[in-house]
PATILO-716800 format. One record per atom (N, C-alpha, C): residue number from 1; y, z, x. Coordinates in Angstrom, 3 decimals, always signed. Atoms other than C-alpha are relative to their C-alpha. Last residue first. Example, Ala and Ser with C-alpha at 12.3 -4.5 7.8 and 13.67 -1.06 7.14 Angstrom:
PT    i         y         z         x
PT    2    -1.190    -0.060    -0.820
PT    2    -1.060    +7.140   +13.670
PT    2    +1.090    +0.730    -0.770
PT    1    -1.190    +0.000    +0.890
PT    1    -4.500    +7.800   +12.300
PT    1    +1.200    +0.000    +0.900
***
This chain:
PT    i         y         z         x
PT  213    -0.881    -1.186    +0.065
PT  213  -138.575   +63.160   +48.810
PT  213    +1.149    -0.293    -0.948
PT  212    -1.426    +0.301    -0.227
PT  212  -141.242   +60.556   +48.183
PT  212    +0.840    +1.244    -0.188
PT  211    -0.477    -0.742    -1.169
PT  211  -144.776   +61.922   +48.511
PT  211    +1.474    -0.262    +0.303
PT  210    +0.236    -1.437    +0.186
PT  210  -145.977   +60.983   +45.042
PT  210    +0.532    +0.831    +1.162
PT  209    -0.628    -0.578    +1.193
PT  209  -144.366   +57.549   +45.064
PT  209    -0.168    +1.523    -0.050
PT  208    -1.440    -0.101    -0.225
PT  208  -145.182   +56.574   +48.651
PT  208    +0.703    +0.637    -1.188
PT  207    -0.270    -1.003    -1.036
PT  207  -148.845   +57.402   +48.119
PT  207    +1.492    +0.178    +0.220
PT  206    -0.213    -1.352    +0.515
PT  206  -149.018   +55.545   +44.821
PT  206    +0.433    +0.991    +1.071
PT  205    -1.436    -0.329    -0.018
PT  205  -148.483   +52.036   +46.184
PT  205    +0.276    +1.442    -0.414
PT  204    -0.415    -0.201    -1.386
PT  204  -152.178   +51.679   +47.073
PT  204    +1.475    +0.381    +0.109
PT  203    -0.068    -1.431    -0.300
PT  203  -152.927   +52.199   +43.397
PT  203    +0.438    +0.277    +1.432
PT  202    +1.306    -0.600    -0.278
PT  202  -152.069   +48.541   +42.811
PT  202    +0.180    +1.487    +0.286
PT  201    +0.996    +1.067    +0.071
PT  201  -149.202   +46.425   +41.434
PT  201    -1.407    +0.543    +0.191
PT  200    +0.641    +0.276    -1.273
PT  200  -146.894   +49.323   +40.652
PT  200    -1.081    -1.065    -0.185
PT  199    +0.990    +1.051    +0.208
PT  199  -144.350   +49.921   +37.919
PT  199    -0.591    -0.338    +1.360
PT  198    +0.359    +0.887    -1.104
PT  198  -142.457   +53.221   +38.026
PT  198    -0.967    -1.071    -0.504
PT  197    -0.887    -0.361    -1.112
PT  197  -140.611   +55.471   +35.577
PT  197    -0.235    -0.942    +1.182
PT  196    +0.665    -0.446    -1.227
PT  196  -142.301   +53.691   +32.682
PT  196    +1.028    +0.333    +1.075
PT  195    -0.268    -1.420    -0.249
PT  195  -140.278   +53.570   +29.472
PT  195    -0.656    +0.524    +1.280
PT  194    -1.414    -0.214    -0.323
PT  194  -140.067   +49.761   +29.372
PT  194    +0.301    +1.456    +0.362
PT  193    -0.032    -1.085    -0.974
PT  193  -143.850   +49.426   +29.554
PT  193    +1.432    +0.364    +0.405
PT  192    -1.370    -0.464    -0.267
PT  192  -144.361   +47.306   +26.435
PT  192    -0.033    +1.218    +0.926
PT  191    -0.469    -1.104    +0.831
PT  191  -147.744   +45.556   +26.539
PT  191    +1.387    +0.467    +0.454
PT  190    -1.060    +0.438    +0.904
PT  190  -148.219   +42.135   +28.143
PT  190    +0.495    +1.100    -0.936
PT  189    -1.238    +0.338    -0.702
PT  189  -150.147   +43.404   +31.201
PT  189    +1.152    -0.374    -0.930
PT  188    -1.097    -0.632    +0.746
PT  188  -152.844   +45.189   +29.165
PT  188    +1.388    -0.437    +0.488
PT  187    +0.335    -0.113    +1.417
PT  187  -155.930   +43.151   +30.150
PT  187    +1.171    +0.527    -0.823
PT  186    -0.094    +1.288    +0.691
PT  186  -154.522   +41.964   +33.472
PT  186    -0.223    +0.134    -1.500
PT  185    +1.346    +0.294    +0.498
PT  185  -153.943   +45.549   +34.628
PT  185    +0.109    -1.288    -0.810
PT  184    +0.295    +1.300    +0.619
PT  184  -150.911   +46.444   +36.716
PT  184    -1.471    -0.108    -0.389
PT  183    +0.618    +0.913    -0.953
PT  183  -150.352   +50.137   +37.385
PT  183    -0.414    -1.279    -0.722
PT  182    +0.920    +0.928    +0.644
PT  182  -147.908   +52.076   +35.239
PT  182    -0.512    -0.985    +1.045
PT  181    +0.097    +1.250    -0.746
PT  181  -146.327   +55.090   +36.942
PT  181    -1.041    -0.864    -0.695
PT  180    +1.204    +0.824    +0.055
PT  180  -145.367   +57.856   +34.534
PT  180    +0.152    -1.241    +0.862
PT  179    -0.224    +1.326    -0.587
PT  179  -142.969   +60.771   +34.806
PT  179    -1.306    -0.784    +0.022
PT  178    +0.476    +0.168    -1.375
PT  178  -144.006   +63.638   +32.525
PT  178    +0.314    -1.410    +0.480
PT  177    -1.103    -0.249    -0.914
PT  177  -142.137   +64.761   +29.396
PT  177    -0.354    -0.164    +1.457
PT  176    +0.266    -1.267    -0.681
PT  176  -145.255   +65.088   +27.247
PT  176    +1.089    +0.358    +1.004
PT  175    -0.115    -1.055    +1.014
PT  175  -143.920   +62.395   +24.906
PT  175    -0.261    +1.378    +0.597
PT  174    -1.424    -0.146    +0.313
PT  174  -143.385   +60.173   +27.953
PT  174    +0.198    +1.130    -1.011
PT  173    -0.657    -0.640    -1.139
PT  173  -146.969   +60.747   +29.124
PT  173    +1.472    +0.270    -0.288
PT  172    +0.496    -1.370    -0.096
PT  172  -148.452   +59.998   +25.710
PT  172    +0.698    +0.755    +1.119
PT  171    -0.645    -0.760    +1.080
PT  171  -146.260   +56.913   +25.285
PT  171    -0.429    +1.461    +0.034
PT  170    -1.392    -0.225    -0.392
PT  170  -147.437   +55.650   +28.680
PT  170    +0.727    +0.825    -1.045
PT  169    +0.027    -1.024    -1.023
PT  169  -151.044   +56.124   +27.614
PT  169    +1.386    +0.335    +0.500
PT  168    +0.240    -1.283    +0.669
PT  168  -150.374   +54.228   +24.396
PT  168    -0.105    +1.140    +0.999
PT  167    -1.191    -0.468    +0.706
PT  167  -148.702   +51.427   +26.311
PT  167    -0.246    +1.347    -0.671
PT  166    -0.132    +0.439    +1.390
PT  166  -151.608   +51.032   +28.704
PT  166    +1.242    +0.591    -0.640
PT  165    -0.015    +1.467    +0.043
PT  165  -152.149   +51.099   +32.496
PT  165    +0.239    -0.524    -1.406
PT  164    +0.528    +0.635    +1.203
PT  164  -151.489   +54.732   +33.345
PT  164    -0.003    -1.515    +0.138
PT  163    +0.264    +1.391    -0.365
PT  163  -150.795   +57.048   +36.276
PT  163    -0.755    -0.651    -1.155
PT  162    +1.095    +0.639    +0.728
PT  162  -149.157   +60.341   +35.285
PT  162    -0.140    -1.429    +0.500
PT  161    -0.130    +1.433    +0.238
PT  161  -147.025   +62.246   +37.798
PT  161    -1.243    -0.473    -0.739
PT  160    +1.159    +0.836    +0.294
PT  160  -146.560   +66.001   +37.986
PT  160    +0.385    -1.469    -0.164
PT  159    +0.832    +0.097    -1.198
PT  159  -144.127   +68.432   +39.619
PT  159    -1.167    -0.967    -0.156
PT  158    -0.749    +0.620    -1.092
PT  158  -141.413   +67.948   +37.012
PT  158    -0.858    -0.230    +1.242
PT  157    -0.110    +1.440    +0.253
PT  157  -143.776   +68.621   +34.129
PT  157    +0.640    -0.711    +1.184
PT  156    -1.173    +0.383    +0.779
PT  156  -144.601   +72.023   +35.589
PT  156    -0.009    -1.517    -0.203
PT  155    -1.075    +0.771    -0.637
PT  155  -148.130   +72.797   +36.701
PT  155    +1.184    -0.181    -0.933
PT  154    -1.052    -1.003    -0.136
PT  154  -150.694   +75.456   +35.791
PT  154    +1.237    -0.610    +0.618
PT  153    -0.523    -0.100    -1.360
PT  153  -153.268   +72.765   +36.559
PT  153    +0.885    +1.233    +0.188
PT  152    +1.156    -0.230    -0.869
PT  152  -155.193   +73.301   +33.344
PT  152    +0.434    +0.142    +1.454
PT  151    +0.405    -1.402    +0.134
PT  151  -151.906   +73.663   +31.471
PT  151    -1.188    +0.320    +0.899
PT  150    -0.986    -0.857    -0.678
PT  150  -150.644   +70.358   +32.834
PT  150    -0.408    +1.465    -0.057
PT  149    +0.182    +0.124    -1.441
PT  149  -153.849   +68.616   +31.782
PT  149    +0.965    +0.872    +0.791
PT  148    +1.202    -0.774    -0.312
PT  148  -153.567   +69.983   +28.260
PT  148    -0.284    -0.052    +1.496
PT  147    -0.435    -1.396    +0.003
PT  147  -150.015   +68.638   +28.134
PT  147    -1.178    +0.928    +0.294
PT  146    -0.670    -0.284    -1.267
PT  146  -151.437   +65.284   +29.210
PT  146    +0.562    +1.414    +0.059
PT  145    +0.886    +0.135    -1.165
PT  145  -154.002   +65.140   +26.400
PT  145    +0.678    +0.369    +1.321
PT  144    +0.950    -1.087    -0.242
PT  144  -151.659   +66.676   +23.795
PT  144    -0.897    -0.206    +1.218
PT  143    -0.140    -0.627    -1.328
PT  143  -148.819   +64.161   +24.199
PT  143    -1.077    +1.015    +0.334
PT  142    -0.480    -1.370    +0.145
PT  142  -149.978   +61.977   +21.266
PT  142    +0.076    +0.650    +1.387
PT  141    -1.274    -0.281    -0.663
PT  141  -150.338   +58.310   +22.307
PT  141    +0.599    +1.383    -0.236
PT  140    -1.169    +0.808    -0.334
PT  140  -153.087   +59.285   +23.170
PT  140    +0.235    -1.011    -1.126
PT  139    +0.107    +0.947    -1.103
PT  139  -155.668   +61.421   +21.386
PT  139    +1.349    -0.637    +0.325
PT  138    -0.778    +1.200    +0.328
PT  138  -155.280   +64.530   +19.279
PT  138    +0.074    -0.911    +1.222
PT  137    +0.074    +0.363    +1.421
PT  137  -157.921   +67.276   +19.372
PT  137    +0.659    -1.329    -0.300
PT  136    -1.271    -0.259    +0.678
PT  136  -158.679   +67.735   +23.057
PT  136    -0.076    -0.563    -1.415
PT  135    -0.650    -1.211    -0.501
PT  135  -161.752   +67.998   +25.286
PT  135    +1.352    +0.299    -0.623
PT  134    +0.556    -1.182    +0.658
PT  134  -164.087   +65.553   +23.504
PT  134    +0.782    +1.280    +0.312
PT  133    -0.461    -0.034    +1.401
PT  133  -161.916   +62.606   +24.499
PT  133    -0.483    +1.245    -0.736
PT  132    +0.425    +1.163    +0.769
PT  132  -162.467   +63.364   +28.189
PT  132    +0.410    +0.197    -1.457
PT  131    -0.096    -0.181    +1.447
PT  131  -160.583   +65.789   +30.436
PT  131    -0.404    -1.302    -0.670
PT  130    -0.032    +1.202    +0.828
PT  130  -161.727   +65.782   +34.065
PT  130    +0.112    +0.422    -1.456
PT  129    +0.675    -0.079    +1.301
PT  129  -161.108   +68.495   +36.642
PT  129    +0.121    -1.350    -0.691
PT  128    +0.148    -1.429    +0.259
PT  128  -160.040   +69.035   +40.252
PT  128    -0.694    +0.237    -1.332
PT  127    -0.742    -0.553    +1.118
PT  127  -160.694   +65.383   +40.995
PT  127    -0.265    +1.488    -0.184
PT  126    -1.372    -0.231    -0.441
PT  126  -161.694   +63.853   +44.337
PT  126    +0.825    +0.758    -1.048
PT  125    -0.010    -1.034    -1.045
PT  125  -165.420   +64.185   +43.643
PT  125    +1.408    +0.323    +0.487
PT  124    -0.110    -1.332    +0.600
PT  124  -165.015   +62.291   +40.354
PT  124    +0.121    +1.094    +1.059
PT  123    -1.357    -0.256    +0.496
PT  123  -164.333   +59.036   +42.184
PT  123    +0.163    +1.428    -0.488
PT  122    -0.546    -1.211    -0.619
PT  122  -167.600   +59.142   +44.154
PT  122    +1.364    +0.396    -0.544
PT  121    -1.310    +0.246    -0.608
PT  121  -169.653   +56.696   +42.100
PT  121    +0.593    +1.321    +0.474
PT  120    +0.190    +0.412    -1.394
PT  120  -173.384   +56.689   +41.289
PT  120    +1.337    -0.361    +0.662
PT  119    +1.307    -0.426    -0.512
PT  119  -173.568   +58.509   +37.955
PT  119    -0.134    -0.269    +1.500
PT  118    -0.114    -0.732    -1.263
PT  118  -169.841   +58.019   +37.445
PT  118    -1.323    +0.555    +0.527
PT  117    -0.796    +0.710    -1.006
PT  117  -169.838   +55.278   +34.825
PT  117    -0.096    +0.679    +1.358
PT  116    +0.759    +1.185    -0.408
PT  116  -172.659   +56.926   +32.876
PT  116    +0.726    -0.754    +1.108
PT  115    +1.084    -0.448    -0.871
PT  115  -170.851   +60.261   +32.846
PT  115    -0.841    -1.179    +0.484
PT  114    -0.558    -0.445    -1.281
PT  114  -167.696   +58.650   +31.503
PT  114    -1.113    +0.389    +0.966
PT  113    -0.403    +1.187    -0.754
PT  113  -169.594   +56.783   +28.790
PT  113    +0.511    +0.380    +1.379
PT  112    +1.215    +0.741    -0.352
PT  112  -171.399   +59.920   +27.607
PT  112    +0.336    -1.236    +0.823
PT  111    +0.680    -0.636    -1.137
PT  111  -168.191   +61.961   +27.787
PT  111    -1.235    -0.789    +0.430
PT  110    +0.987    -0.978    +0.450
PT  110  -166.306   +59.552   +25.550
PT  110    -0.745    +0.546    +1.219
PT  109    +1.413    +0.369    -0.050
PT  109  -163.346   +57.849   +27.194
PT  109    -0.872    +1.120    -0.565
PT  108    +0.490    +0.080    +1.369
PT  108  -159.852   +58.801   +26.027
PT  108    -1.467    -0.418    -0.039
PT  107    +0.460    +1.270    +0.544
PT  107  -159.059   +59.896   +29.559
PT  107    -0.376    +0.104    -1.469
PT  106    -0.218    -0.261    +1.427
PT  106  -157.195   +62.544   +31.524
PT  106    -0.277    -1.311    -0.733
PT  105    +0.106    +1.153    +0.904
PT  105  -158.443   +62.544   +35.123
PT  105    +0.200    +0.474    -1.428
PT  104    +0.909    -0.151    +1.136
PT  104  -157.337   +65.128   +37.668
PT  104    -0.009    -1.298    -0.789
PT  103    +0.192    +1.135    +0.904
PT  103  -155.625   +65.309   +41.053
PT  103    -0.990    +0.339    -1.107
PT  102    +1.122    -0.368    +0.870
PT  102  -154.107   +67.900   +43.373
PT  102    -0.103    -1.059    -1.091
PT  101    -0.280    -0.392    +1.386
PT  101  -151.880   +66.383   +46.037
PT  101    -1.281    +0.436    -0.691
PT  100    -1.399    -0.362    +0.249
PT  100  -151.632   +65.830   +49.821
PT  100    +0.262    +0.559    -1.396
PT   99    -0.488    -0.824    -1.107
PT   99  -155.060   +65.398   +51.395
PT   99    +1.379    +0.591    -0.299
PT   98    +0.593    -1.335    +0.124
PT   98  -156.498   +64.183   +48.079
PT   98    +0.423    +0.939    +1.126
PT   97    -0.848    -0.862    +0.827
PT   97  -154.061   +61.265   +48.229
PT   97    -0.526    +1.432    -0.061
PT   96    -1.266    -0.246    -0.689
PT   96  -155.915   +59.669   +51.138
PT   96    +0.866    +0.982    -0.788
PT   95    +0.318    -0.803    -1.187
PT   95  -159.377   +59.994   +49.587
PT   95    +1.276    +0.366    +0.756
PT   94    +0.255    -1.368    +0.443
PT   94  -157.988   +58.776   +46.276
PT   94    -0.317    +0.913    +1.176
PT   93    -1.275    -0.591    +0.409
PT   93  -156.503   +55.674   +47.902
PT   93    -0.196    +1.458    -0.405
PT   92    -0.791    -0.240    -1.204
PT   92  -159.756   +54.864   +49.703
PT   92    +1.341    +0.668    -0.332
PT   91    +0.576    -1.144    -0.708
PT   91  -161.812   +55.290   +46.533
PT   91    +0.816    +0.353    +1.245
PT   90    -0.225    -1.253    +0.719
PT   90  -159.509   +53.005   +44.555
PT   90    -0.512    +1.208    +0.790
PT   89    -0.904    -0.922    -0.679
PT   89  -159.352   +50.186   +47.125
PT   89    +0.171    +1.352    -0.660
PT   88    -0.052    -0.039    -1.465
PT   88  -160.874   +47.444   +45.003
PT   88    +1.026    +1.008    +0.513
PT   87    -1.321    +0.509    -0.358
PT   87  -161.348   +48.262   +41.349
PT   87    +0.165    +0.202    +1.503
PT   86    -0.793    -0.626    -1.060
PT   86  -165.042   +48.647   +40.530
PT   86    +1.376    -0.658    +0.108
PT   85    -1.204    -0.619    +0.570
PT   85  -166.314   +47.467   +37.141
PT   85    +0.845    +0.708    +1.060
PT   84    -0.805    -0.527    -1.109
PT   84  -169.008   +44.994   +38.187
PT   84    +1.308    +0.553    -0.549
PT   83    -1.157    +0.775    -0.442
PT   83  -171.247   +44.579   +35.141
PT   83    +0.730    +0.685    +1.156
PT   82    +0.338    +1.291    -0.621
PT   82  -174.801   +45.805   +34.532
PT   82    +1.193    -0.757    +0.585
PT   81    +1.155    -0.041    -0.900
PT   81  -174.861   +49.483   +33.598
PT   81    -0.152    -1.277    +0.823
PT   80    -0.272    -0.959    -1.075
PT   80  -171.359   +49.633   +32.143
PT   80    -1.134    +0.042    +1.023
PT   79    -0.925    +0.608    -0.956
PT   79  -172.065   +46.447   +30.183
PT   79    +0.272    +0.934    +1.176
PT   78    +0.728    +1.058    -0.688
PT   78  -175.111   +48.034   +28.572
PT   78    +0.873    -0.697    +1.025
PT   77    +0.764    -0.654    -1.052
PT   77  -173.064   +51.123   +27.819
PT   77    -0.877    -0.995    +0.756
PT   76    -0.900    -0.424    -1.071
PT   76  -170.614   +48.914   +25.980
PT   76    -0.773    +0.661    +1.132
PT   75    -0.399    +1.187    -0.759
PT   75  -173.310   +47.177   +23.933
PT   75    +0.849    +0.401    +1.204
PT   74    +1.181    +0.446    -0.749
PT   74  -174.759   +50.551   +22.920
PT   74    +0.319    -1.234    +0.834
PT   73    +0.217    -0.948    -1.086
PT   73  -171.348   +51.916   +21.957
PT   73    -1.197    -0.416    +0.855
PT   72    -1.044    +0.189    -1.014
PT   72  -170.578   +48.808   +19.938
PT   72    -0.240    +0.897    +1.199
PT   71    +0.335    +1.241    -0.710
PT   71  -173.933   +49.066   +18.109
PT   71    +1.012    -0.264    +1.110
PT   70    +1.168    -0.286    -0.842
PT   70  -173.271   +52.719   +17.245
PT   70    -0.413    -1.232    +0.796
PT   69    -0.485    -0.855    -1.091
PT   69  -169.814   +51.769   +16.010
PT   69    -1.143    +0.333    +0.952
PT   68    -0.599    +0.863    -1.012
PT   68  -171.318   +48.917   +13.999
PT   68    +0.517    +0.807    +1.190
PT   67    +1.092    +0.720    -0.665
PT   67  -173.593   +51.318   +12.117
PT   67    +0.543    -0.879    +1.124
PT   66    +0.763    -0.998    -0.765
PT   66  -170.692   +53.649   +11.330
PT   66    -1.138    -0.675    +0.767
PT   65    -0.777    -0.297    -1.216
PT   65  -168.620   +50.613   +10.337
PT   65    -0.715    +1.032    +0.861
PT   64    +0.230    +1.113    -0.927
PT   64  -171.383   +49.582    +7.911
PT   64    +0.754    +0.221    +1.298
PT   63    +1.367    -0.094    -0.535
PT   63  -171.338   +53.018    +6.292
PT   63    -0.323    -1.125    +0.989
PT   62    +0.151    -1.050    -1.016
PT   62  -167.515   +52.802    +6.136
PT   62    -1.442    +0.179    +0.490
PT   61    +0.038    -1.370    +0.535
PT   61  -167.249   +49.465    +4.332
PT   61    -0.351    +1.003    +1.106
PT   60    +1.245    -0.637    -0.426
PT   60  -166.147   +46.177    +5.954
PT   60    +0.012    +1.463    -0.453
PT   59    +0.811    -0.455    +1.126
PT   59  -163.390   +44.584    +3.887
PT   59    -1.320    +0.640    +0.371
PT   58    +0.884    +1.100    +0.412
PT   58  -161.752   +42.457    +6.577
PT   58    -0.948    +0.411    -1.115
PT   57    -0.848    +1.033    +0.601
PT   57  -158.896   +44.968    +6.857
PT   57    -0.824    -1.181    -0.496
PT   56    -0.374    -0.464    +1.342
PT   56  -161.523   +47.654    +7.422
PT   56    +0.864    -1.032    -0.710
PT   55    +1.198    +0.015    +0.836
PT   55  -163.006   +45.707   +10.337
PT   55    +0.333    +0.408    -1.432
PT   54    +0.229    +1.380    +0.437
PT   54  -159.566   +45.026   +11.770
PT   54    -1.235    -0.101    -0.884
PT   53    -1.140    +0.363    +0.849
PT   53  -158.770   +48.722   +11.872
PT   53    -0.178    -1.414    -0.539
PT   52    +0.396    -0.093    +1.409
PT   52  -162.279   +49.356   +13.173
PT   52    +1.152    -0.230    -0.948
PT   51    +0.823    +1.090    +0.505
PT   51  -161.596   +48.062   +16.674
PT   51    -0.137    +0.018    -1.514
PT   50    +0.999    +0.706    -0.789
PT   50  -158.824   +50.470   +17.565
PT   50    -0.728    -1.073    -0.774
PT   49    +1.024    +0.507    +0.915
PT   49  -155.955   +52.754   +16.605
PT   49    -1.027    -0.771    +0.825
PT   48    +1.060    -0.975    +0.092
PT   48  -153.848   +54.910   +18.932
PT   48    -1.085    -0.388    -0.986
PT   47    -0.357    -0.998    +1.009
PT   47  -150.722   +52.889   +18.311
PT   47    -1.069    +1.075    -0.157
PT   46    -1.266    -0.595    -0.426
PT   46  -151.049   +50.861   +21.520
PT   46    +0.466    +1.090    -0.963
PT   45    +0.298    -0.997    -1.023
PT   45  -154.685   +50.285   +20.551
PT   45    +1.267    +0.712    +0.466
PT   44    +0.570    -1.181    +0.651
PT   44  -153.578   +48.555   +17.356
PT   44    -0.269    +1.105    +1.015
PT   43    -1.084    -0.647    +0.752
PT   43  -151.319   +46.178   +19.259
PT   43    -0.506    +1.261    -0.680
PT   42    -0.876    -0.661    -0.965
PT   42  -154.117   +45.482   +21.744
PT   42    +1.175    +0.680    -0.688
PT   41    +0.715    -1.148    -0.567
PT   41  -156.589   +44.775   +18.933
PT   41    +0.902    +0.764    +0.970
PT   40    -0.138    -1.075    +0.985
PT   40  -154.040   +42.535   +17.231
PT   40    -0.695    +1.263    +0.497
PT   39    -1.409    -0.415    +0.035
PT   39  -153.756   +40.437   +20.378
PT   39    +0.206    +1.134    -0.991
PT   38    -0.374    -0.794    -1.169
PT   38  -157.539   +40.403   +20.871
PT   38    +1.443    +0.482    -0.069
PT   37    -1.147    +0.654    -0.616
PT   37  -158.498   +39.283   +17.359
PT   37    +0.536    +0.875    +1.136
PT   36    -0.946    -1.014    -0.470
PT   36  -161.954   +40.638   +16.554
PT   36    +1.117    -0.696    +0.764
PT   35    -0.550    +0.299    -1.323
PT   35  -163.794   +37.970   +14.550
PT   35    +1.043    +1.052    +0.364
PT   34    -1.437    -0.285    -0.112
PT   34  -165.855   +39.321   +11.641
PT   34    +0.445    -0.285    +1.428
PT   33    -0.821    +1.160    +0.302
PT   33  -169.242   +37.753   +10.791
PT   33    +1.496    +0.231    +0.037
PT   32    -0.210    +0.047    +1.455
PT   32  -171.280   +40.953   +10.538
PT   32    +0.996    -1.098    -0.373
PT   31    +1.289    -0.183    +0.661
PT   31  -172.831   +40.725   +14.025
PT   31    +0.128    -0.027    -1.520
PT   30    +0.582    +1.329    +0.188
PT   30  -169.507   +39.330   +15.245
PT   30    -1.343    +0.089    -0.711
PT   29    -0.566    +0.583    +1.218
PT   29  -168.091   +42.794   +14.649
PT   29    -0.545    -1.391    -0.273
PT   28    +0.483    -0.749    +1.160
PT   28  -170.469   +44.305   +17.208
PT   28    +0.531    -0.596    -1.297
PT   27    +1.400    +0.359    +0.220
PT   27  -169.776   +41.567   +19.775
PT   27    -0.564    +0.712    -1.233
PT   26    +0.014    +1.383    +0.481
PT   26  -166.018   +41.986   +19.506
PT   26    -1.429    -0.422    -0.356
PT   25    -0.440    -0.038    +1.391
PT   25  -166.395   +45.739   +19.859
PT   25    -0.017    -1.372    -0.640
PT   24    +1.052    -0.675    +0.747
PT   24  -168.468   +45.291   +23.025
PT   24    +0.365    +0.096    -1.482
PT   23    +1.077    +0.967    +0.218
PT   23  -165.982   +42.732   +24.331
PT   23    -1.155    +0.615    -0.784
PT   22    -0.410    +0.974    +1.017
PT   22  -163.100   +45.140   +23.827
PT   22    -1.147    -0.946    -0.309
PT   21    -0.035    -0.777    +1.249
PT   21  -164.924   +47.841   +25.758
PT   21    +0.413    -0.903    -1.156
PT   20    +1.387    -0.136    +0.444
PT   20  -165.756   +45.278   +28.456
PT   20    -0.085    +0.810    -1.282
PT   19    +0.428    +1.278    +0.579
PT   19  -162.096   +44.255   +28.761
PT   19    -1.427    +0.089    -0.524
PT   18    -0.638    +0.215    +1.299
PT   18  -161.116   +47.896   +29.236
PT   18    -0.435    -1.299    -0.663
PT   17    +0.903    -0.046    +1.157
PT   17  -163.673   +48.686   +31.923
PT   17    +0.616    -0.458    -1.311
PT   16    -0.434    +1.176    +0.762
PT   16  -162.122   +48.022   +35.339
PT   16    -0.901    -0.195    -1.221
PT   15    +1.115    +0.939    +0.171
PT   15  -162.437   +51.486   +36.868
PT   15    +0.438    -1.101    -0.960
PT   14    +0.966    -0.349    -1.048
PT   14  -159.774   +53.818   +38.251
PT   14    -1.247    -0.871    -0.044
PT   13    -0.725    -0.567    -1.143
PT   13  -156.752   +52.539   +36.327
PT   13    -0.950    +0.259    +1.170
PT   12    -1.071    +0.912    -0.372
PT   12  -158.156   +50.241   +33.637
PT   12    +0.827    +0.466    +1.174
PT   11    +0.362    +1.399    +0.251
PT   11  -160.221   +53.012   +32.111
PT   11    +1.182    -0.921    +0.261
PT   10    +1.277    +0.389    -0.599
PT   10  -159.348   +56.348   +33.744
PT   10    -0.270    -1.494    -0.145
PT    9    +0.824    +0.617    +1.023
PT    9  -155.867   +57.722   +33.185
PT    9    -1.243    -0.536    +0.713
PT    8    +0.392    +1.397    +0.115
PT    8  -154.885   +59.700   +36.195
PT    8    -0.615    -0.294    -1.358
PT    7    +0.915    +0.113    +1.131
PT    7  -152.962   +62.963   +36.287
PT    7    -0.301    -1.476    -0.229
PT    6    +0.114    +1.346    +0.549
PT    6  -151.353   +63.530   +39.684
PT    6    -1.086    -0.001    -1.073
PT    5    +1.107    +0.163    +0.935
PT    5  -150.095   +66.940   +40.774
PT    5    +0.005    -1.422    -0.548
PT    4    +1.137    -0.749    -0.513
PT    4  -147.892   +67.892   +43.734
PT    4    -1.258    -0.196    -0.836
PT    3    +0.947    -0.276    +1.074
PT    3  -145.176   +65.303   +43.171
PT    3    -1.237    +0.683    +0.591
PT    2    +1.377    +0.311    -0.368
PT    2  -142.370   +65.495   +45.730
PT    2    -0.924    +0.402    -1.157
PT    1    +0.725    -1.066    -0.662
PT    1  -138.971   +65.658   +44.049
PT    1    -1.404    -0.467    +0.325
***
């Protein structure tokens, strides 16, 4: 059926930020002599975990982790201000899709990071609403984020499509009962996407998917 609603993940789908988030965590842990293993980090992220799992395994205590988290966030925001995070063609695709479907963003990004990213970008203007990590209780891979998005739209699962780039985002969409298209991202390309309804190389392929009869 034609999809009338598209729920976009954000990091790695609309902006190229995932590697910078990892690098910020890597830099913070290096400050206390802990190496952040990328493969384990990606496995942890797929389960809804993150940087601090490895820190705890290395014996880092919670007060130190709190300090490192603040350092990670500062490093990350520094990257957001200075690094090129655009994904080619995203704005053009969104402008085209906005003529045919209703769109929203459902992200695990913190509001402060999201707002910083979009201070001078037009992506948000195409969206009916944005849900950030502060807007729901249980994060991906739990279905709550995408089910919350459906309720905001007043949409059925059948009429919606999720666009993701990570295994945990795919798991969230599948658990919510929503078809998911996984777009290629070099940072997450080796994760398990067997449950994806569609695999696409770029967002440019979305138009045919959402408008297919």
